[in-house]
C-alpha positions in Angstrom: 1.8 23.0 2.7 0.9 20.7 -0.2 3.9 18.4 0.5 2.9 18.0 4.2 -0.6 17.0 3.0 1.0 14.4 0.7 3.2 13.2 3.5 0.2 12.8 5.8 -1.7 10.9 3.0 1.3 8.5 2.5 1.6 8.0 6.2 -2.1 7.2 6.6 -2.0 4.7 3.6 1.1 3.1 5.0 -0.4 2.6 8.4 -3.7 1.5 7.0 -2.1 -1.1 4.7 -1.1 -3.2 7.8 -4.7 -3.4 9.1 -7.0 -3.3 6.0 -7.4 -7.1 5.9 -8.3 -7.3 9.6 -10.8 -4.5 9.3 -12.4 -6.0 6.3 -12.6 -9.5 7.8 -14.2 -8.1 11.0 -16.7 -6.0 9.0 -17.6 -8.9 6.8 -18.3 -11.2 9.7 -20.4 -8.6 11.5 -22.5 -7.6 8.4 -22.3 -10.8 6.3 -22.9 -9.1 3.0 -19.8 -8.4 0.9 -21.1 -5.3 -0.8 -22.4 -3.7 2.4 -19.2 -4.6 4.3 -17.1 -3.0 1.6 -19.3 0.1 1.7 -19.1 0.4 5.5 -15.4 -0.2 5.5 -14.9 2.5 2.8 -16.9 4.9 4.9 -14.9 4.1 8.0 -11.6 4.5 6.2 -12.7 7.8 4.7 -13.8 9.1 8.1 -10.6 8.0 9.7 -8.6 9.7 7.0 -10.5 12.9 7.5 -9.7 12.7 11.2 -6.1 11.5 10.8 -4.9 14.8 12.3 -6.5 13.7 15.6 -4.5 10.4 15.7 -1.7 10.5 18.3 1.5 9.0 16.9 2.8 6.2 19.0 -0.7 5.0 20.0 -2.5 1.9 18.7 -3.4 2.8 15.1 -5.4 -0.5 14.7 -7.5 0.2 17.7 -8.0 3.8 16.4 -9.2 2.5 13.0 -11.5 -0.1 14.6 -13.3 2.7 16.6 -14.2 4.3 13.2 -15.3 1.0 11.8 -17.5 0.1 14.8 -19.1 3.5 14.6 -20.0 3.0 10.9 -21.3 -0.5 11.7 -23.6 1.0 14.3 -24.7 3.5 11.8 -25.9 0.7 9.6 -27.5 -1.1 12.5 -31.0 -1.1 11.0 -29.9 -3.5 8.4 -28.2 -5.7 11.0 -31.5 -5.8 13.0 -33.4 -6.9 9.9 -30.9 -9.8 9.3 -31.1 -10.7 13.0 -34.9 -10.9 12.9 -34.7 -13.1 9.8 -32.1 -15.4 11.4 -34.1 -15.7 14.6 -37.3 -16.6 12.7 -35.5 -19.4 10.9 -34.0 -21.0 14.1 -35.6 -24.2 15.1 -35.6 -26.0 18.5 -32.0 -26.6 19.7 -31.3 -30.1 20.9 -29.2 -30.3 24.0 -25.8 -32.1 23.8 -23.3 -33.1 26.4 -20.5 -32.2 24.1 -21.4 -28.5 23.7 -18.4 -27.2 25.5 -16.0 -29.5 23.6 -17.7 -28.6 20.3 -17.4 -24.9 21.0 -13.7 -25.1 22.0 -12.9 -27.3 18.9 -14.6 -25.0 16.5 -12.9 -21.9 17.8 -9.4 -23.4 18.4 -8.3 -21.7 15.2 -10.5 -18.7 14.2 -9.2 -18.5 10.6 -10.3 -22.2 10.1 -13.6 -21.3 11.7 -14.4 -18.6 9.2 -13.0 -20.5 6.2 -15.6 -23.2 7.0 -18.3 -20.7 7.5 -21.5 -22.0 6.1 -25.1 -20.9 6.6 -25.4 -22.6 10.0 -22.4 -20.7 11.4 -23.6 -17.5 9.8 -27.1 -18.1 11.4 -25.5 -18.8 14.7 -23.5 -15.6 14.7 -26.5 -13.6 13.4 -28.6 -15.1 16.3 -26.4 -13.1 18.6 -27.4 -9.6 19.5 -25.3 -7.2 17.4 -23.2 -5.9 20.3 -22.6 -9.5 21.5 -21.5 -10.4 18.0 -19.1 -7.5 17.8 -17.6 -8.2 21.3 -17.2 -11.9 20.3 -15.4 -11.1 17.0 -13.3 -8.3 18.5 -12.1 -10.5 21.3 -12.0 -14.0 19.9 -11.0 -13.3 16.3 -9.2 -9.9 16.4 -7.6 -10.3 19.8 -8.4 -7.0 21.3 -8.3 -6.6 25.0 -11.4 -6.1 27.1 -10.3 -2.5 27.8 -9.9 -1.8 24.1 -13.3 -3.3 23.3 -14.9 -1.3 26.1 -13.4 1.9 24.7 -14.6 1.1 21.1 -18.2 0.4 22.2 -18.4 2.9 25.1 -19.2 0.2 27.6 -17.9 -0.7 31.0 -15.3 -3.6 31.0 -17.7 -5.7 33.0 -20.4 -5.3 30.4 -18.0 -6.3 27.7 -17.1 -9.5 29.7 -20.8 -10.2 30.2 -21.5 -9.8 26.4 -18.6 -12.1 25.6 -19.8 -14.7 28.1 -23.4 -14.7 26.7 -22.2 -14.8 23.1 -19.9 -17.8 23.9 -22.7 -19.6 25.7 -25.2 -19.0 22.9 -22.7 -20.2 20.3 -22.0 -23.4 22.4 -25.8 -24.1 22.1 -26.2 -23.3 18.5 -23.0 -25.0 17.1 -23.1 -28.3 19.0 -24.8 -30.3 16.2 -22.7 -28.6 13.5 -19.4 -29.4 15.4 -20.3 -33.1 15.6 -21.4 -33.3 12.0 -18.2 -31.6 10.8 -16.0 -33.9 12.8 -14.8 -31.3 15.3 -15.8 -33.6 18.2 -16.0 -37.4 18.5 
């Protein structure tokens, strides 16, 4: 019995090792506080490990892990709401720009570059999104999950996921137009 427990632990660790960076990156970009993100991720991994017996071999382990992470992020939602309120109170008037669409596409052409260049303005733009919109945006645009997978994670209809994604993209187009021009993403 002890050996099977060790085998399960090794299997979980092996499967987890392929996705830990992705889980951490997502968590960090939703929560934006390194210590809190690490705490939430640790809680999610522990919860997934405790429930590893429920994982169906041959199914999408990454998606299974993300469902635990998203639940833990929702558990810490009070903190996210406080950050959102602070970000919203610091937002000024947004100047309209004709290049908004081009700016948005240029910034998000390569998500890893987008997050490497993350400064306070990008952080504020993402925090200005509603928490669910932010999660949908990151799960789809950065992590590459399908609409169906995201709908399952969040317990939402696919149409609602698509609507959240559309709203988040439109909002980011508005908020990041000046930034894109200043950083040279657009002419």
